[in-house]
C-alpha positions in Angstrom: 157.4 198.3 6.0 157.7 196.9 2.5 161.4 197.1 2.7 161.5 195.2 6.0 159.5 192.4 4.4 161.7 192.3 1.3 164.8 191.4 3.4 163.0 188.8 5.5 164.4 186.1 3.3 167.8 186.4 5.1 166.3 185.4 8.5 167.1 181.6 8.1 170.6 182.2 6.9 171.9 184.6 9.6 173.0 181.8 12.0 174.5 179.7 9.2 178.0 181.2 9.2 178.8 179.7 12.7 178.7 176.0 11.7 180.4 176.8 8.4 183.3 178.7 10.1 183.6 176.1 12.9 183.9 173.4 10.3 186.5 175.3 8.2 188.4 176.2 11.3 188.6 172.6 12.5 189.6 171.5 9.0 192.4 174.1 8.4 193.4 175.2 11.9 192.3 172.5 14.3 194.7 173.3 17.2 193.9 177.1 17.2 190.2 176.5 16.8 190.1 174.1 19.8 192.1 176.4 22.0 189.8 179.3 21.2 186.7 177.2 21.4 185.0 179.4 24.1 184.9 182.4 21.7 182.4 180.6 19.4 179.6 181.1 21.8 179.7 184.9 21.2 179.0 184.8 17.4 176.4 182.2 17.9 174.5 184.3 20.4 175.2 187.5 18.5 173.8 186.2 15.2 170.7 184.7 16.8 170.2 188.1 18.6 170.2 189.8 15.2 167.5 187.4 14.0 165.5 188.1 17.2 165.6 191.9 16.6 164.5 191.3 12.9 161.7 189.0 14.0 160.6 191.4 16.7 160.4 194.2 14.1 158.3 192.0 11.8 156.0 191.1 14.7 155.5 194.8 15.6 154.7 195.6 11.9 152.2 192.7 11.8 150.4 193.9 15.0 150.2 197.4 13.6 149.2 196.7 10.0 147.5 193.2 10.1 149.3 192.3 6.9 150.6 189.1 5.2 153.6 189.2 2.9 154.6 186.4 0.5 157.4 186.4 -2.1 157.8 183.6 -4.6 160.1 183.0 -7.5 159.9 180.3 -10.1 162.5 177.6 -9.9 161.5 175.7 -13.1 160.9 176.9 -16.7 158.7 174.0 -17.8 155.1 174.9 -18.5 153.8 171.5 -17.5 155.5 171.6 -14.0 155.8 174.7 -11.9 157.9 174.8 -8.7 158.3 178.1 -6.9 160.4 178.9 -3.8 160.1 181.9 -1.6 159.1 182.9 1.9 155.9 183.7 3.8 155.6 186.3 6.6 152.4 186.0 8.5 151.4 186.0 12.2 152.3 182.3 12.6 155.7 182.9 11.1 156.5 185.8 13.3 155.3 184.0 16.5 157.4 181.0 15.8 160.4 183.1 14.9 160.1 185.0 18.2 159.9 181.7 20.1 162.9 180.2 18.3 165.1 183.2 18.8 164.3 184.2 22.3 164.4 180.7 23.8 167.4 179.9 21.6 169.5 182.8 22.9 168.7 181.9 26.5 169.7 178.3 25.8 173.0 179.3 24.1 174.0 181.6 27.0 173.1 178.7 29.4 175.1 176.2 27.3 178.3 178.2 27.4 178.8 177.2 31.0 176.9 173.9 31.0 179.0 172.5 28.2 182.2 174.3 29.1 184.1 171.1 30.2 182.7 168.9 27.4 185.1 167.9 24.7 182.3 168.3 22.1 181.8 172.0 22.9 182.5 173.2 19.3 180.4 170.4 17.9 177.5 171.4 20.2 177.4 175.0 19.1 177.8 174.0 15.5 174.8 171.7 15.7 172.7 174.3 17.6 173.3 177.0 15.1 172.5 174.7 12.2 169.3 173.7 14.0 168.3 177.3 14.3 168.9 177.8 10.6 166.7 174.7 9.8 163.9 175.7 12.1 163.8 179.3 10.9 163.8 178.0 7.3 160.9 175.7 8.2 158.6 178.5 9.7 159.3 180.9 6.8 158.6 178.4 4.0 156.0 179.3 1.5 155.1 175.9 0.1 155.0 172.2 1.1 158.2 171.2 -0.7 160.3 173.8 1.2 158.6 172.7 4.5 159.6 169.1 3.7 163.2 170.0 3.0 163.7 172.0 6.2 161.5 169.4 8.1 164.1 166.8 7.2 167.0 169.1 8.2 165.4 169.6 11.6 165.1 165.8 11.9 168.8 165.4 11.1 169.7 168.1 13.7 167.5 166.3 16.3 169.3 163.0 15.5 172.7 164.6 16.0 171.8 166.5 19.2 170.0 163.5 20.9 173.0 161.3 20.1 175.5 164.1 21.0 177.2 161.7 23.6 177.2 158.9 21.1 179.7 156.9 23.0 177.0 156.2 25.6 174.9 153.2 24.4 171.7 154.7 25.7 172.2 158.0 23.8 173.1 156.1 20.6 170.0 154.0 20.9 167.8 157.0 21.7 168.9 159.0 18.6 168.3 155.9 16.4 164.9 155.4 18.0 164.0 159.1 17.4 165.2 159.0 13.8 163.3 155.8 12.9 160.1 156.9 14.6 160.1 160.2 12.9 160.8 158.6 9.5 157.5 156.8 9.8 155.7 160.2 10.1 157.9 161.8 7.5 157.1 159.1 5.0 153.4 159.8 5.5 154.1 163.5 5.2 155.8 163.0 1.8 153.0 160.8 0.5 150.4 163.4 1.6 152.3 166.2 -0.1 152.5 164.3 -3.4 148.8 163.3 -3.0 147.7 166.9 -2.7 149.9 168.0 -5.6 148.2 165.3 -7.7 144.8 166.7 -6.7 145.5 170.4 -7.0 148.6 170.7 -9.1 150.3 173.1 -6.7 152.5 173.1 -3.6 151.9 176.8 -2.6 149.6 177.2 0.4 147.2 179.8 -0.9 146.7 178.0 -4.3 146.4 174.7 -2.5 143.7 176.0 -0.2 141.7 177.8 -2.9 141.8 175.0 -5.4 140.9 172.3 -2.9 138.0 174.4 -1.6 136.7 174.8 -5.1 137.0 171.1 -5.9 135.2 170.1 -2.7 132.5 172.6 -3.1 131.8 171.4 -6.7 132.1 167.7 -5.7 134.9 167.2 -8.3 137.3 165.3 -6.0 137.3 161.9 -4.5 136.5 162.5 -0.8 138.1 159.3 0.7 141.3 160.0 -1.2 141.5 163.6 0.0 140.9 162.4 3.6 143.6 159.8 3.2 146.1 162.5 2.0 145.1 164.7 4.9 145.7 161.9 7.4 149.1 161.3 5.8 150.0 164.9 6.2 148.8 164.8 9.8 151.1 161.7 10.4 154.1 163.9 10.0 152.9 166.3 12.7 152.0 163.3 15.0 155.6 162.0 14.9 157.3 165.4 15.2 155.1 166.6 18.1 155.3 163.2 19.9 151.6 162.5 19.7 150.1 159.1 20.3 151.0 156.5 18.9 154.4 157.9 17.7 155.3 159.5 21.0 157.8 156.8 22.2 160.9 158.6 21.0 160.5 161.7 23.2 161.2 160.3 26.7 164.4 158.5 25.4 165.5 161.7 23.7 166.3 163.0 27.2 169.6 161.2 26.9 171.0 164.3 25.1 172.4 167.3 27.0 169.8 169.3 29.0 170.0 172.5 26.9 169.0 170.4 23.9 165.9 169.2 25.8 165.1 172.8 26.7 165.3 174.1 23.1 164.2 171.4 20.7 162.2 169.1 22.9 160.2 171.7 24.8 160.0 175.0 22.9 160.8 174.6 19.2 161.3 171.3 17.4 158.4 169.4 19.0 156.3 172.5 18.3 157.0 172.0 14.6 154.1 169.5 14.4 151.8 172.1 16.0 153.1 174.6 13.5 152.4 172.3 10.5 148.8 171.6 11.6 148.2 175.3 12.3 149.7 176.2 8.8 147.4 173.6 7.1 144.3 174.3 9.2 142.5 176.0 6.3 142.9 172.8 4.4 142.0 170.4 7.2 138.8 172.4 8.1 137.1 171.6 4.8 137.9 167.9 4.8 135.4 165.6 6.6 136.5 163.7 9.7 140.1 165.0 9.8 139.3 167.6 12.4 137.7 164.9 14.6 140.8 162.8 14.2 143.1 165.7 15.2 141.1 166.4 18.4 140.9 162.6 19.2 144.6 162.2 18.9 145.1 165.3 21.0 142.8 164.1 23.9 144.4 160.7 23.9 147.9 162.2 24.1 146.8 164.6 26.9 145.6 161.8 29.1 148.4 159.3 28.2 151.2 161.8 28.7 149.8 162.9 32.1 149.3 159.3 33.4 152.7 158.2 32.3 154.4 161.1 34.0 152.9 160.1 37.4 155.5 157.4 38.3 158.7 158.5 36.5 161.8 158.8 38.6 164.0 160.6 36.0 163.4 164.3 36.3 163.8 164.9 32.5 161.6 162.0 31.5 158.9 163.4 33.8 159.2 166.8 32.1 159.2 165.0 28.7 155.9 163.3 29.3 154.6 166.7 30.6 155.6 168.2 27.2 153.8 165.4 25.4 150.6 166.1 27.4 150.7 169.9 26.9 151.3 169.4 23.1 148.2 167.3 23.2 146.3 170.3 24.6 147.5 172.4 21.6 146.5 169.6 19.2 143.1 169.3 20.8 142.6 173.1 20.4 143.5 172.9 16.7 141.1 170.0 16.2 138.3 172.0 17.8 139.1 174.9 15.5 140.4 177.1 18.4 143.4 178.5 16.4 144.0 181.4 18.8 143.9 179.1 21.9 146.4 176.7 20.4 149.0 179.3 19.5 148.5 181.1 22.8 149.3 177.9 24.7 152.2 177.2 22.4 153.7 180.6 23.4 153.1 180.3 27.2 154.1 176.6 27.4 157.4 177.2 25.4 158.8 179.7 28.0 157.5 177.8 31.0 158.8 174.4 29.9 162.2 175.9 28.8 162.5 177.3 32.3 161.7 173.9 33.8 164.2 172.1 31.7 167.0 174.6 32.3 166.2 174.5 36.0 166.4 170.7 35.9 169.8 171.1 34.1 171.0 173.3 37.0 170.0 170.5 39.5 171.7 167.8 37.4 174.8 170.0 37.0 175.1 170.5 40.8 174.3 166.8 41.6 177.0 165.6 39.2 179.6 167.5 41.1 178.9 165.3 44.2 181.3 162.5 44.7 180.0 159.1 43.7 177.0 160.5 41.7 176.9 159.0 38.2 174.9 160.7 35.4 171.9 158.4 36.0 171.9 159.1 39.7 172.0 162.8 39.1 168.7 162.7 37.2 166.9 160.4 39.6 164.5 162.4 41.7 164.2 159.7 44.3 167.9 160.3 45.0 167.5 164.0 45.5 165.6 166.0 48.1 166.6 168.7 50.5 168.0 171.0 47.8 166.0 174.1 48.8 168.6 175.7 51.0 171.5 174.8 48.6 170.1 176.0 45.3 167.5 178.7 46.3 167.4 180.6 42.9 167.0 177.4 40.9 164.3 176.2 43.4 162.4 179.4 43.1 162.5 179.5 39.3 161.5 175.9 39.1 158.6 176.5 41.4 157.3 179.3 39.3 157.6 177.2 36.2 155.7 174.4 38.0 152.9 176.7 39.1 152.6 178.1 35.6 152.2 174.6 34.1 149.7 173.7 36.8 147.6 176.6 35.7 147.9 178.9 38.7 147.1 182.5 38.1 148.5 184.9 37.1 151.3 182.9 35.6 151.5 182.3 31.8 150.0 178.9 31.2 146.9 179.7 33.3 145.5 182.0 30.7 146.0 179.8 27.7 145.1 176.4 29.3 142.0 177.9 30.8 140.9 179.1 27.4 141.4 175.6 25.9 139.5 174.0 28.8 136.5 176.4 28.3 136.4 175.8 24.5 136.4 172.0 25.1 132.9 172.2 26.7 131.4 173.6 23.5 133.1 170.9 21.4 132.5 167.7 23.4 131.6 167.2 27.1 133.5 163.9 27.2 136.6 165.5 25.9 136.1 168.4 28.3 135.9 166.0 31.3 139.1 164.3 30.3 140.9 167.6 29.7 139.8 169.0 33.0 140.7 165.8 34.9 144.1 165.8 33.2 144.6 169.4 34.4 144.4 168.1 37.9 146.8 165.2 37.1 149.2 167.8 35.6 149.2 169.7 38.9 149.8 166.5 40.8 152.7 165.1 38.8 154.4 168.5 38.4 154.3 169.1 42.2 155.5 165.5 42.7 158.6 166.4 40.6 159.1 169.6 42.6 158.7 168.0 46.0 160.9 165.0 45.2 163.6 167.2 43.9 163.7 170.2 46.3 161.8 169.3 49.5 162.3 166.7 52.2 165.3 165.3 53.9 166.2 161.7 53.3 164.6 158.6 51.9 165.6 155.7 54.2 163.9 152.6 52.9 162.6 151.5 49.5 159.9 148.9 48.9 159.4 147.2 45.6 155.8 147.1 44.4 155.1 143.6 45.5 155.5 144.6 49.1 159.0 143.1 49.8 161.6 145.3 51.5 164.9 146.0 49.9 168.1 146.6 51.7 168.6 150.1 53.2 170.1 152.5 50.8 172.7 155.0 52.0 173.6 156.9 48.8 170.5 159.1 48.9 170.5 162.9 49.7 173.6 162.5 51.9 174.2 166.1 52.8 173.6 167.0 56.4 171.7 164.0 57.8 172.4 160.4 58.8 170.7 157.8 56.7 170.1 155.2 59.4 171.5 153.8 62.5 173.4 151.2 60.5 175.6 153.8 59.0 177.5 154.0 62.3 179.0 150.6 61.5 180.8 152.3 58.7 182.3 155.2 60.6 185.8 153.8 60.9 186.1 153.0 57.2 187.6 156.4 56.4 189.8 158.3 58.8 190.1 162.0 59.0 193.1 162.1 56.7 191.0 160.7 53.9 188.3 163.2 53.9 187.8 165.8 51.3 187.3 169.5 51.8 184.9 170.2 48.9 183.3 168.7 45.9 185.3 170.8 43.5 188.7 169.4 44.7 188.2 165.7 44.3 191.2 163.4 44.5 191.5 159.8 43.6 192.3 157.0 46.0 193.8 153.8 44.6 192.7 154.8 41.1 189.0 155.1 42.1 186.7 157.9 43.2 185.9 157.9 46.9 182.6 156.5 47.9 180.5 159.2 49.6 177.7 156.9 50.8 179.6 155.4 53.7 181.1 158.5 55.3 180.1 159.2 58.8 179.0 162.8 58.2 177.8 163.8 61.6 181.1 163.0 63.3 183.5 164.0 60.6 181.5 167.1 59.3 182.7 166.3 55.8 179.5 167.4 53.9 179.5 167.6 50.1 176.7 170.1 49.4 175.3 170.8 46.0 175.8 174.4 45.1 174.1 177.0 43.0 175.1 177.3 39.3 177.2 180.1 37.9 175.7 183.4 36.9 175.8 182.5 33.2 173.4 179.6 33.9 171.2 181.6 36.3 170.7 184.6 34.0 168.6 182.6 31.4 166.5 181.3 34.3 165.7 184.8 35.5 164.9 186.0 32.0 162.6 183.0 31.5 161.0 183.7 34.9 160.0 187.1 33.6 158.5 185.6 30.5 156.6 183.0 32.6 155.3 185.8 34.8 154.2 188.3 32.1 153.9 186.6 28.7 150.3 185.4 29.5 149.1 189.0 29.6 149.3 189.3 25.8 146.2 187.2 25.7 144.2 189.1 28.3 141.6 191.4 26.7 142.0 195.1 27.5 140.0 198.2 26.6 141.2 200.1 23.6 139.1 202.8 22.1 136.0 201.4 23.7 136.6 197.9 22.5 138.0 194.9 24.3 140.8 193.5 22.3 143.9 191.8 23.3 147.3 191.9 21.6 147.3 188.3 20.6 143.9 188.5 18.8 145.1 191.6 17.0 148.3 189.9 16.1 146.5 186.8 14.7 143.7 188.8 13.0 144.9 188.1 9.4 145.1 184.3 10.0 141.8 184.2 11.8 140.2 186.0 8.9 141.7 183.5 6.6 140.0 180.7 8.6 136.7 182.6 8.5 136.5 182.6 12.2 135.3 185.3 14.6 137.8 187.3 16.6 137.5 187.1 20.3 134.5 188.9 21.6 134.5 191.3 24.6 135.3 189.4 27.7 132.5 188.7 30.2 134.6 188.9 33.3 132.0 187.2 35.5 132.0 184.1 33.2 135.7 184.3 33.1 136.2 184.2 36.8 133.5 181.6 37.3 135.3 179.2 34.9 138.7 180.2 36.3 137.6 179.3 39.8 136.7 175.8 38.7 139.9 175.2 36.8 142.1 176.6 39.5 140.3 174.5 42.1 141.1 171.4 40.2 144.8 172.5 40.0 144.9 173.2 43.7 143.4 169.8 44.5 146.2 168.1 42.5 148.8 170.3 44.3 147.3 169.5 47.8 147.2 165.8 47.0 150.8 165.8 45.9 151.8 167.7 49.0 150.0 165.2 51.2 151.6 162.2 49.6 155.1 163.5 49.0 155.6 166.1 51.6 157.8 164.5 54.4 155.7 163.8 57.5 158.4 162.2 59.6 162.0 163.4 59.8 163.4 160.0 59.1 161.3 159.4 56.0 161.0 161.4 52.8 159.6 161.2 49.4 158.0 157.8 49.5 156.5 156.9 46.2 152.7 157.0 45.9 152.3 153.3 45.8 154.3 152.8 49.1 151.7 154.9 51.0 148.8 152.7 50.0 150.1 149.2 49.3 150.5 147.0 52.3 153.3 144.5 52.5 152.6 140.8 52.8 150.0 138.5 51.2 147.0 140.1 52.8 146.7 143.0 50.3 143.3 144.3 49.4 142.0 144.6 45.9 142.5 148.4 46.1 146.2 147.9 46.9 146.6 145.5 44.0 144.9 148.0 41.7 147.2 150.8 42.8 150.2 148.6 42.3 149.0 147.7 38.8 148.4 151.3 37.9 151.8 152.3 39.2 153.6 149.7 37.2 151.6 150.6 34.2 152.7 154.2 34.5 156.3 153.5 35.4 156.6 151.0 32.5 155.2 153.6 30.0 151.9 151.8 29.6 153.9 148.9 28.1 153.7 150.6 24.7 157.4 150.2 24.1 157.2 146.6 25.0 154.3 146.2 22.5 156.3 147.9 19.8 159.4 145.8 20.6 157.4 142.6 20.5 155.1 143.3 17.6 157.2 145.4 15.2 160.8 144.8 16.1 160.3 141.1 16.9 158.2 140.5 13.7 160.7 142.4 11.6 163.6 140.3 13.0 161.6 137.1 12.5 160.8 138.1 8.9 164.4 138.9 8.3 165.5 135.6 9.6 162.9 133.9 7.4 164.1 135.8 4.3 167.7 135.0 5.3 166.9 131.3 5.4 165.0 131.4 2.1 167.9 133.3 0.5 170.6 130.9 1.7 168.7 127.6 1.5 166.4 128.2 -1.5 167.8 130.8 -3.8 171.5 130.0 -3.1 170.5 126.3 -2.9 169.1 126.3 -6.4 172.1 128.1 -7.8 174.6 125.8 -5.9 172.5 122.8 -6.8 172.7 123.5 -10.5 176.5 123.9 -10.2 176.8 120.6 -8.3 174.6 118.8 -10.7 176.6 120.1 -13.7 179.7 118.9 -12.0 178.3 115.4 -11.4 177.0 115.1 -14.9 180.3 116.1 -16.4 182.2 113.8 -14.1 179.8 110.9 -15.2 179.9 111.6 -18.9 183.7 111.8 -19.1 183.9 108.0 -18.3 181.9 107.2 -21.5 184.5 109.0 -23.7 187.1 106.3 -24.6 187.9 107.6 -28.1 186.5 104.6 -30.0 184.0 105.3 -32.8 182.5 101.8 -32.4 181.6 102.5 -28.8 179.9 105.7 -29.7 177.9 104.0 -32.5 176.9 101.2 -30.1 175.6 103.7 -27.5 173.8 105.7 -30.2 172.0 102.7 -31.7 171.2 101.4 -28.1 169.4 104.6 -27.3 167.6 104.6 -30.6 166.3 101.0 -30.1 165.2 101.8 -26.5 163.3 104.9 -27.8 161.6 102.9 -30.6 160.8 100.1 -28.2 159.0 102.4 -25.7 157.4 104.4 -28.6 155.7 101.5 -30.2 
């Protein structure tokens, strides 16, 4: 066992050769490297698999021995300043390593096919391997300085991956927005680290916790200053985990490729903020008010993320707000001191959300092959529907992930979310009511996403939210059904010679792609169906389905030697003992089923409401938005209709938080910059230029007095002397 821990330092560096070799190959042998680009997926997957086996071995050792191993080595020789580097292997490290590697391997296998036709294939795998190195270095760090170094590397990788398609203005703006927003939190994190070093004189976790506990117990430290430093540390976690109010970057980050969303924006990078709070929880517990702040931010994020997901039309943005809300549940659990519940939900949510994102990627991938579908159309759920018979495997896996996130037993997220909901009653009844109500909202918006994407037939008419009709739209779910009677007017636009046999053999006509939305399908029988993804994309889905089905059982108590103890509690025992908390008691199954019935009933209510509103009732109508079912057209709208319209617009427009930030921060910064620009040009430059002009004018004027005669000079001299004496006396 000791030998296994001694070699754990190599974990972060195992994936690093891939980006190095790709970079060297592109520099020295660019043509050969590009021709053999598909071969680089194999070493990326192989090296990360080695890390997974190593991490799995460490996890088994930790479960069996309940041990924590730390290795540190001095970096400096100065007695007045001590900086050590090393690595820490504890339950939190092993859990995060398992998540990073297992989800990362599935995403890399999936990406080999998803990114196969992209020109940036090599760049993608280079970024992904470097991200794995940075994230593994972050979770194995033994002190705050190492965490900050790898924290910034993770941020750089996020910037590069979000802006992977940097030629698209939306992607370029999204990566800049994510970078700037995270810099706000990272600056607070840096100040917090320096503040605690000033207080304790150490960056190491154990020394930091012990010294701070002693100082607080003996009242030898300024309590407001310690609280301020803790808030600054927490600000870094708020930005990285997309918590309110620094959550605005996460929905825009969906402009990156879908595998990136599955890995860093669902399972690993956004979990770094949760990891940081969990790592520093022994420090936060002893500081007044900070735990209340953590739980408050968590409950606000839970509710805000769920409400903003209600009206989103982009499938990935809807899942992004779902991620934000679920991370809020983890933050709430940490704020309540429920360390086990937070990490349990971190595990179950990571696999379920990765499954949902990869499933959405399969949908987007199949939709993009349809003639006339742009990237934005392929992610719009309102333009989908009726996919069930065309992509059955993707549909089934997406449904299981949706049910898991809704909290339906026996899927993974049911066990962890139910535990957080039960703990919230003992912490605050108000928080509990909000958390339980949001659980119903989660079931509603997740089934809304599922129904809009896979069920139904066609959506014929759209209404804007003031009640006015728009023109009929014909480019919606065009496989197998006629959109409206007016489409018959277009039947002679294409003749039989200009039809296309399949979506994979698309030809151009007059330099343009053919327009699918005006073909007469029923007469010509020229359907362009979406199709199931290749096996290399379906295999990760099936593996993640297994995790979604069975990973929740690690947190279910079972009888071992006459004692009810689950694997997760045994795994986390060293960390729970460090927090001076009790391990999970024997389960009262009656209480468990009573609480579970209540939570599952709320989830089923949300599912039934979504099914009622979004399940197609008439064959000619499908997937009408929630507001269209209630809001009446015309001026005679009731107050209830206006309220629903207001709420819908509030959700669709992201609660106007982005507008507020643009107006208050971006607008004020631009106004201040214009003011400083005016001051610099008119005042600073004006004084400098004025002195030069004045010197020039004085010189020009004086030169006319210089005639070369001494008598003239004497006359001027005595004239000024007499004038001075006259005014003096």
